[in-house]
C-alpha positions in Angstrom: 0.0 0.0 0.0 1.3 3.5 -0.9 1.8 5.9 1.9 -1.0 8.4 2.5 1.4 11.0 3.9 2.1 14.1 1.7 5.5 14.0 0.0 6.9 16.9 2.0 6.1 15.1 5.3 7.8 11.9 4.1 10.9 13.9 3.2 10.9 15.8 6.5 10.6 12.5 8.4 13.4 11.0 6.4 15.7 13.9 7.0 15.0 13.9 10.7 15.6 10.1 10.9 18.9 10.4 9.1 20.0 13.3 11.3 18.9 11.6 14.5 20.8 8.4 13.7 23.8 10.5 12.6 23.8 12.5 15.9 23.7 9.2 17.8 26.6 7.5 16.2 28.8 10.1 14.6 32.0 11.2 16.4 33.3 13.8 13.9 32.4 17.4 15.0 32.1 18.6 11.4 29.7 15.8 10.5 27.8 16.4 13.8 27.3 20.0 12.7 25.9 18.9 9.3 23.5 16.5 11.1 22.3 19.3 13.3 21.7 21.5 10.3 19.8 18.6 8.6 17.6 18.4 11.7 17.0 22.2 11.5 16.0 21.9 7.8 13.5 19.2 8.7 12.0 21.4 11.4 11.9 24.4 9.0 10.1 22.3 6.4 7.5 21.3 8.9 7.2 24.9 10.2 6.6 26.1 6.7 3.9 23.5 5.9 2.1 23.3 9.2 2.4 26.7 10.7 3.7 25.3 13.9 6.6 27.2 15.6 10.0 25.7 14.8 10.6 25.6 18.6 7.5 23.3 19.1 8.6 21.0 16.3 12.1 20.8 17.7 10.8 20.0 21.1 8.7 17.1 19.7 11.8 15.9 17.9 13.8 16.0 21.1 11.5 13.4 22.6 13.1 10.9 20.2 16.7 9.9 20.9 19.1 7.2 19.7 18.6 5.4 16.4 15.4 6.4 14.7 12.8 3.6 14.8 9.0 3.4 14.4 6.7 4.0 17.4 4.2 1.2 18.4 0.5 1.7 18.8 -1.5 -1.2 20.3 -5.3 -1.6 20.2 -7.7 -4.1 21.8 -10.7 -5.5 19.9 -13.3 -6.6 22.4 -16.8 -8.0 21.7 -19.9 -8.6 23.7 -23.0 -10.1 22.2 -21.7 -9.4 18.7 -21.0 -5.8 19.4 -17.6 -4.1 19.3 -16.2 -2.0 22.2 -15.3 1.6 21.3 -14.2 4.5 23.4 -14.9 8.2 22.6 -11.5 10.0 22.5 -11.3 13.4 24.3 -8.7 14.4 21.7 -11.2 14.6 18.8 -14.6 13.5 20.2 -14.5 10.5 17.8 -14.5 6.8 18.5 -11.8 4.1 18.4 -10.9 0.7 19.8 -9.2 1.3 23.2 -5.4 1.5 22.9 -2.4 3.8 22.8 1.4 4.1 22.5 3.3 1.1 23.9 5.5 1.7 26.9 9.1 0.4 27.1 9.4 -2.8 29.2 5.8 -4.0 28.6 4.8 -7.1 26.7 2.6 -6.0 23.7 -0.2 -8.2 24.9 0.0 -6.8 28.5 0.0 -3.3 27.0 -3.2 -4.0 25.1 -4.9 -5.4 28.2 -3.9 -2.4 30.3 -5.1 0.1 27.7 -8.5 -1.6 27.6 -9.0 -1.5 31.4 -7.6 2.0 31.7 -9.8 3.5 28.9 -13.0 1.4 29.3 -13.0 -0.2 32.8 -13.2 -3.7 31.3 -10.9 -6.6 32.1 -9.7 -8.6 29.1 -7.2 -11.2 28.0 -5.3 -10.7 24.7 -6.0 -13.9 22.8 -4.7 -13.3 19.3 -2.8 -10.8 17.1 -5.3 -9.8 14.4 -3.1 -7.5 12.4 0.1 -5.5 12.3 -0.2 -2.4 10.2 2.2 0.3 8.9 0.1 3.1 10.3 1.6 5.7 8.0 0.3 3.9 5.0 -3.2 4.2 6.4 -3.2 7.8 7.8 -0.2 10.0 8.7 0.7 9.7 12.4 2.0 13.1 13.4 5.7 13.5 12.6 6.6 9.9 13.4 6.5 6.6 11.6 4.4 4.1 13.5 3.3 0.5 13.5 -0.1 -0.6 14.9 -0.8 -4.0 16.5 -4.4 -5.0 17.0 -5.2 -7.8 19.5 -8.4 -9.8 19.7 -9.3 -9.8 23.4 -11.5 -12.0 25.5 -13.8 -10.2 27.8 -13.3 -11.4 31.4 -15.2 -8.8 33.6 -15.2 -5.3 34.8 -17.7 -2.5 34.3 -17.9 0.2 31.7 -16.5 3.6 32.8 -14.7 6.5 31.2 -11.2 7.8 31.9 -9.2 11.0 31.7 -8.7 10.1 28.0 -12.2 9.0 27.1 -15.6 10.9 27.1 -17.8 7.8 26.7 -17.6 4.0 26.4 -20.0 1.6 24.7 -20.5 -1.5 22.5 -21.7 -0.9 18.9 -23.2 -3.0 16.2 -20.5 -3.2 13.5 -23.2 -2.1 11.0 -24.0 1.0 12.9 -20.7 2.6 14.0 -20.3 6.1 15.3 -17.8 8.6 13.7 -14.4 7.0 13.9 -11.1 8.6 15.0 -9.5 7.2 11.9 -5.8 7.7 12.9 -6.6 5.3 15.8 -9.3 3.0 14.3 -10.6 3.0 10.7 -13.1 0.9 8.8 -10.4 -1.2 7.2 -9.2 -2.3 10.7 -12.7 -3.1 11.8 -13.3 -5.1 8.7 -10.2 -7.2 9.5 -11.3 -7.6 13.1 -14.8 -8.8 12.0 -13.2 -11.3 9.6 -11.2 -12.8 12.4 -14.3 -13.1 14.6 -16.1 -14.9 11.8 -13.1 -17.1 11.0 -11.0 -17.9 14.1 -8.5 -19.7 11.8 -7.8 -16.6 9.7 -4.1 -15.8 9.7 -2.7 -12.6 11.2 -2.7 -9.7 8.6 0.5 -7.8 8.3 1.7 -4.7 6.4 
């Protein structure tokens, strides 16, 4: 699948990734200065196209250190009586499967389970990896490259409740979904989730 990111964003990401890796491993002061300038160019490109202050962009970049690698987003697909669990995100008032950025040191499955309970109040067990997506080939993910892992989860207990990240929580008929927060959950992901529910032997989708 082709990337859905605009070309300027792809180039700015690539420049930043090269500069970040260069600043991590390079020992030559002249080359270090060139990599710093490359990072500045990347920030200036983004400032020009987005209108965000260069200082803000540079601050976001500074959150990444070491060799440049993709970020990981995990999502939990939970069903009850044929309906899919969705949470309404405070960030955009739209709906998504519960999830978020993975934390260092956590198992991917444990991260999905924790995100579900934190965002919805439900206790689940991650039972199967449904799909691994290159998220930037679905919808651009801010300035970073990201992978998305979706787990099919077994509902064990708990009670529906909101969190500091969610405005509402509910189960929805897949044929009657609310407006989706498409950077987090889109119709293609939900179609893959439903296909795995209908066919438990379906292999994990990737790419």
